[in-house]
PDB file with SEQRES, HELIX, SHEET and CRYST1 records, atoms N, CA, C and O in Angstrom:
SEQRES   1 A   36  MET ILE TYR LEU VAL THR GLY GLY ALA GLY PHE LEU GLY          
SEQRES   2 A   36  ILE ASN LEU VAL ARG TYR LEU LEU LYS ARG GLY HIS GLN          
SEQRES   3 A   36  VAL ARG SER LEU ASP ILE ALA PRO PHE ASP                      
HELIX    1 AA1 PHE A   11  LYS A   22  1                                  12    
SHEET    1 AA1 2 ILE A   2  THR A   6  0                                        
SHEET    2 AA1 2 GLN A  26  LEU A  30  1                                        
CRYST1    1.000    1.000    1.000  90.00  90.00  90.00 P 1           1          
ATOM      1  N   MET A   1       0.814  -1.171  -0.009  1.00  0.00           N  
ATOM      2  CA  MET A   1      -0.040  -0.001   0.046  1.00  0.00           C  
ATOM      3  C   MET A   1       0.853   1.247  -0.055  1.00  0.00           C  
ATOM      4  O   MET A   1       1.998   1.193   0.394  1.00  0.00           O  
ATOM      5  N   ILE A   2       0.409   2.301  -0.588  1.00  0.00           N  
ATOM      6  CA  ILE A   2       1.213   3.543  -0.618  1.00  0.00           C  
ATOM      7  C   ILE A   2       0.482   4.564   0.343  1.00  0.00           C  
ATOM      8  O   ILE A   2      -0.737   4.726   0.305  1.00  0.00           O  
ATOM      9  N   TYR A   3       1.293   5.217   1.176  1.00  0.00           N  
ATOM     10  CA  TYR A   3       0.767   6.086   2.260  1.00  0.00           C  
ATOM     11  C   TYR A   3       1.339   7.465   1.937  1.00  0.00           C  
ATOM     12  O   TYR A   3       2.490   7.591   1.517  1.00  0.00           O  
ATOM     13  N   LEU A   4       0.532   8.476   2.136  1.00  0.00           N  
ATOM     14  CA  LEU A   4       0.953   9.924   2.092  1.00  0.00           C  
ATOM     15  C   LEU A   4       0.889  10.417   3.541  1.00  0.00           C  
ATOM     16  O   LEU A   4      -0.157  10.431   4.190  1.00  0.00           O  
ATOM     17  N   VAL A   5       2.082  10.822   4.003  1.00  0.00           N  
ATOM     18  CA  VAL A   5       2.263  11.384   5.340  1.00  0.00           C  
ATOM     19  C   VAL A   5       2.513  12.812   5.302  1.00  0.00           C  
ATOM     20  O   VAL A   5       3.564  13.237   4.822  1.00  0.00           O  
ATOM     21  N   THR A   6       1.533  13.660   5.820  1.00  0.00           N  
ATOM     22  CA  THR A   6       1.781  15.093   5.817  1.00  0.00           C  
ATOM     23  C   THR A   6       2.404  15.389   7.208  1.00  0.00           C  
ATOM     24  O   THR A   6       2.069  14.806   8.239  1.00  0.00           O  
ATOM     25  N   GLY A   7       3.308  16.320   7.125  1.00  0.00           N  
ATOM     26  CA  GLY A   7       4.184  16.666   8.343  1.00  0.00           C  
ATOM     27  C   GLY A   7       5.226  15.610   8.527  1.00  0.00           C  
ATOM     28  O   GLY A   7       5.579  15.308   9.666  1.00  0.00           O  
ATOM     29  N   GLY A   8       5.733  15.039   7.488  1.00  0.00           N  
ATOM     30  CA  GLY A   8       6.704  13.912   7.462  1.00  0.00           C  
ATOM     31  C   GLY A   8       8.027  14.277   8.026  1.00  0.00           C  
ATOM     32  O   GLY A   8       8.758  13.347   8.369  1.00  0.00           O  
ATOM     33  N   ALA A   9       8.427  15.459   8.167  1.00  0.00           N  
ATOM     34  CA  ALA A   9       9.706  15.939   8.741  1.00  0.00           C  
ATOM     35  C   ALA A   9       9.667  16.140  10.246  1.00  0.00           C  
ATOM     36  O   ALA A   9      10.677  16.331  10.924  1.00  0.00           O  
ATOM     37  N   GLY A  10       8.401  16.083  10.728  1.00  0.00           N  
ATOM     38  CA  GLY A  10       8.234  16.356  12.225  1.00  0.00           C  
ATOM     39  C   GLY A  10       8.525  15.080  13.036  1.00  0.00           C  
ATOM     40  O   GLY A  10       8.805  14.012  12.492  1.00  0.00           O  
ATOM     41  N   PHE A  11       8.443  15.252  14.377  1.00  0.00           N  
ATOM     42  CA  PHE A  11       8.805  14.113  15.200  1.00  0.00           C  
ATOM     43  C   PHE A  11       7.888  12.966  14.968  1.00  0.00           C  
ATOM     44  O   PHE A  11       8.361  11.864  14.688  1.00  0.00           O  
ATOM     45  N   LEU A  12       6.605  13.156  15.066  1.00  0.00           N  
ATOM     46  CA  LEU A  12       5.640  12.029  14.835  1.00  0.00           C  
ATOM     47  C   LEU A  12       5.642  11.520  13.425  1.00  0.00           C  
ATOM     48  O   LEU A  12       5.454  10.337  13.141  1.00  0.00           O  
ATOM     49  N   GLY A  13       5.871  12.500  12.534  1.00  0.00           N  
ATOM     50  CA  GLY A  13       5.795  12.107  11.038  1.00  0.00           C  
ATOM     51  C   GLY A  13       6.949  11.166  10.660  1.00  0.00           C  
ATOM     52  O   GLY A  13       6.745  10.167   9.970  1.00  0.00           O  
ATOM     53  N   ILE A  14       8.132  11.492  11.111  1.00  0.00           N  
ATOM     54  CA  ILE A  14       9.302  10.694  10.699  1.00  0.00           C  
ATOM     55  C   ILE A  14       9.335   9.364  11.369  1.00  0.00           C  
ATOM     56  O   ILE A  14       9.947   8.429  10.854  1.00  0.00           O  
ATOM     57  N   ASN A  15       8.693   9.245  12.512  1.00  0.00           N  
ATOM     58  CA  ASN A  15       8.594   7.921  13.219  1.00  0.00           C  
ATOM     59  C   ASN A  15       7.571   7.156  12.444  1.00  0.00           C  
ATOM     60  O   ASN A  15       7.803   5.975  12.187  1.00  0.00           O  
ATOM     61  N   LEU A  16       6.490   7.703  12.059  1.00  0.00           N  
ATOM     62  CA  LEU A  16       5.411   6.926  11.292  1.00  0.00           C  
ATOM     63  C   LEU A  16       5.983   6.389   9.933  1.00  0.00           C  
ATOM     64  O   LEU A  16       5.770   5.249   9.520  1.00  0.00           O  
ATOM     65  N   VAL A  17       6.764   7.373   9.259  1.00  0.00           N  
ATOM     66  CA  VAL A  17       7.334   6.989   7.968  1.00  0.00           C  
ATOM     67  C   VAL A  17       8.238   5.787   8.260  1.00  0.00           C  
ATOM     68  O   VAL A  17       8.136   4.791   7.543  1.00  0.00           O  
ATOM     69  N   ARG A  18       9.089   5.821   9.239  1.00  0.00           N  
ATOM     70  CA  ARG A  18      10.018   4.716   9.493  1.00  0.00           C  
ATOM     71  C   ARG A  18       9.209   3.470   9.747  1.00  0.00           C  
ATOM     72  O   ARG A  18       9.458   2.438   9.124  1.00  0.00           O  
ATOM     73  N   TYR A  19       8.291   3.534  10.605  1.00  0.00           N  
ATOM     74  CA  TYR A  19       7.433   2.401  10.893  1.00  0.00           C  
ATOM     75  C   TYR A  19       6.785   1.759   9.691  1.00  0.00           C  
ATOM     76  O   TYR A  19       6.740   0.535   9.571  1.00  0.00           O  
ATOM     77  N   LEU A  20       6.270   2.621   8.775  1.00  0.00           N  
ATOM     78  CA  LEU A  20       5.614   2.095   7.659  1.00  0.00           C  
ATOM     79  C   LEU A  20       6.568   1.478   6.634  1.00  0.00           C  
ATOM     80  O   LEU A  20       6.246   0.491   5.973  1.00  0.00           O  
ATOM     81  N   LEU A  21       7.811   2.119   6.518  1.00  0.00           N  
ATOM     82  CA  LEU A  21       8.855   1.615   5.614  1.00  0.00           C  
ATOM     83  C   LEU A  21       9.323   0.184   6.179  1.00  0.00           C  
ATOM     84  O   LEU A  21       9.484  -0.739   5.381  1.00  0.00           O  
ATOM     85  N   LYS A  22       9.519   0.019   7.414  1.00  0.00           N  
ATOM     86  CA  LYS A  22       9.972  -1.224   8.026  1.00  0.00           C  
ATOM     87  C   LYS A  22       9.081  -2.384   7.757  1.00  0.00           C  
ATOM     88  O   LYS A  22       9.536  -3.527   7.709  1.00  0.00           O  
ATOM     89  N   ARG A  23       7.732  -2.098   7.568  1.00  0.00           N  
ATOM     90  CA  ARG A  23       6.756  -3.058   7.192  1.00  0.00           C  
ATOM     91  C   ARG A  23       6.513  -3.235   5.719  1.00  0.00           C  
ATOM     92  O   ARG A  23       5.560  -3.916   5.343  1.00  0.00           O  
ATOM     93  N   GLY A  24       7.404  -2.601   4.788  1.00  0.00           N  
ATOM     94  CA  GLY A  24       7.317  -2.826   3.488  1.00  0.00           C  
ATOM     95  C   GLY A  24       6.392  -2.014   2.647  1.00  0.00           C  
ATOM     96  O   GLY A  24       6.213  -2.285   1.459  1.00  0.00           O  
ATOM     97  N   HIS A  25       5.778  -0.975   3.278  1.00  0.00           N  
ATOM     98  CA  HIS A  25       4.913  -0.085   2.512  1.00  0.00           C  
ATOM     99  C   HIS A  25       5.677   0.964   1.786  1.00  0.00           C  
ATOM    100  O   HIS A  25       6.826   1.272   2.102  1.00  0.00           O  
ATOM    101  N   GLN A  26       5.020   1.503   0.815  1.00  0.00           N  
ATOM    102  CA  GLN A  26       5.624   2.679   0.082  1.00  0.00           C  
ATOM    103  C   GLN A  26       5.093   3.943   0.768  1.00  0.00           C  
ATOM    104  O   GLN A  26       3.917   4.007   1.125  1.00  0.00           O  
ATOM    105  N   VAL A  27       5.963   4.956   0.953  1.00  0.00           N  
ATOM    106  CA  VAL A  27       5.612   6.143   1.677  1.00  0.00           C  
ATOM    107  C   VAL A  27       5.950   7.392   0.846  1.00  0.00           C  
ATOM    108  O   VAL A  27       7.032   7.471   0.265  1.00  0.00           O  
ATOM    109  N   ARG A  28       5.025   8.373   0.788  1.00  0.00           N  
ATOM    110  CA  ARG A  28       5.285   9.669   0.198  1.00  0.00           C  
ATOM    111  C   ARG A  28       5.102  10.663   1.331  1.00  0.00           C  
ATOM    112  O   ARG A  28       4.052  10.675   1.973  1.00  0.00           O  
ATOM    113  N   SER A  29       6.125  11.517   1.596  1.00  0.00           N  
ATOM    114  CA  SER A  29       6.058  12.441   2.722  1.00  0.00           C  
ATOM    115  C   SER A  29       5.928  13.925   2.104  1.00  0.00           C  
ATOM    116  O   SER A  29       6.558  14.305   1.117  1.00  0.00           O  
ATOM    117  N   LEU A  30       5.057  14.665   2.804  1.00  0.00           N  
ATOM    118  CA  LEU A  30       4.897  16.089   2.362  1.00  0.00           C  
ATOM    119  C   LEU A  30       4.991  16.918   3.632  1.00  0.00           C  
ATOM    120  O   LEU A  30       4.330  16.675   4.641  1.00  0.00           O  
ATOM    121  N   ASP A  31       5.857  17.909   3.509  1.00  0.00           N  
ATOM    122  CA  ASP A  31       6.191  18.895   4.596  1.00  0.00           C  
ATOM    123  C   ASP A  31       6.660  20.233   4.047  1.00  0.00           C  
ATOM    124  O   ASP A  31       7.161  20.286   2.924  1.00  0.00           O  
ATOM    125  N   ILE A  32       6.518  21.282   4.779  1.00  0.00           N  
ATOM    126  CA  ILE A  32       7.019  22.561   4.335  1.00  0.00           C  
ATOM    127  C   ILE A  32       8.471  22.622   4.726  1.00  0.00           C  
ATOM    128  O   ILE A  32       9.236  23.353   4.097  1.00  0.00           O  
ATOM    129  N   ALA A  33       8.884  21.890   5.734  1.00  0.00           N  
ATOM    130  CA  ALA A  33      10.269  21.881   6.284  1.00  0.00           C  
ATOM    131  C   ALA A  33      11.098  20.816   5.558  1.00  0.00           C  
ATOM    132  O   ALA A  33      10.587  19.742   5.241  1.00  0.00           O  
ATOM    133  N   PRO A  34      12.375  21.113   5.297  1.00  0.00           N  
ATOM    134  CA  PRO A  34      13.233  20.028   4.649  1.00  0.00           C  
ATOM    135  C   PRO A  34      13.510  18.857   5.621  1.00  0.00           C  
ATOM    136  O   PRO A  34      13.559  19.051   6.835  1.00  0.00           O  
ATOM    137  N   PHE A  35      13.683  17.697   5.090  1.00  0.00           N  
ATOM    138  CA  PHE A  35      14.029  16.535   5.841  1.00  0.00           C  
ATOM    139  C   PHE A  35      15.501  16.621   6.097  1.00  0.00           C  
ATOM    140  O   PHE A  35      16.298  16.866   5.191  1.00  0.00           O  
ATOM    141  N   ASP A  36      15.856  16.418   7.340  1.00  0.00           N  
ATOM    142  CA  ASP A  36      17.345  16.375   7.747  1.00  0.00           C  
ATOM    143  C   ASP A  36      17.818  14.916   7.781  1.00  0.00           C  
ATOM    144  O   ASP A  36      18.982  14.652   8.084  1.00  0.00           O  
TER     145      ASP A  36                                                      
END                                                                             
């Protein structure tokens, strides 16, 4: 499944993205701040 995570560079967003990626899902992240 493909997920869109808004706020993906924030604390909760990045942990959600990592969680989904570990489980083999595709993730698209959208945020106004750059990812570090």
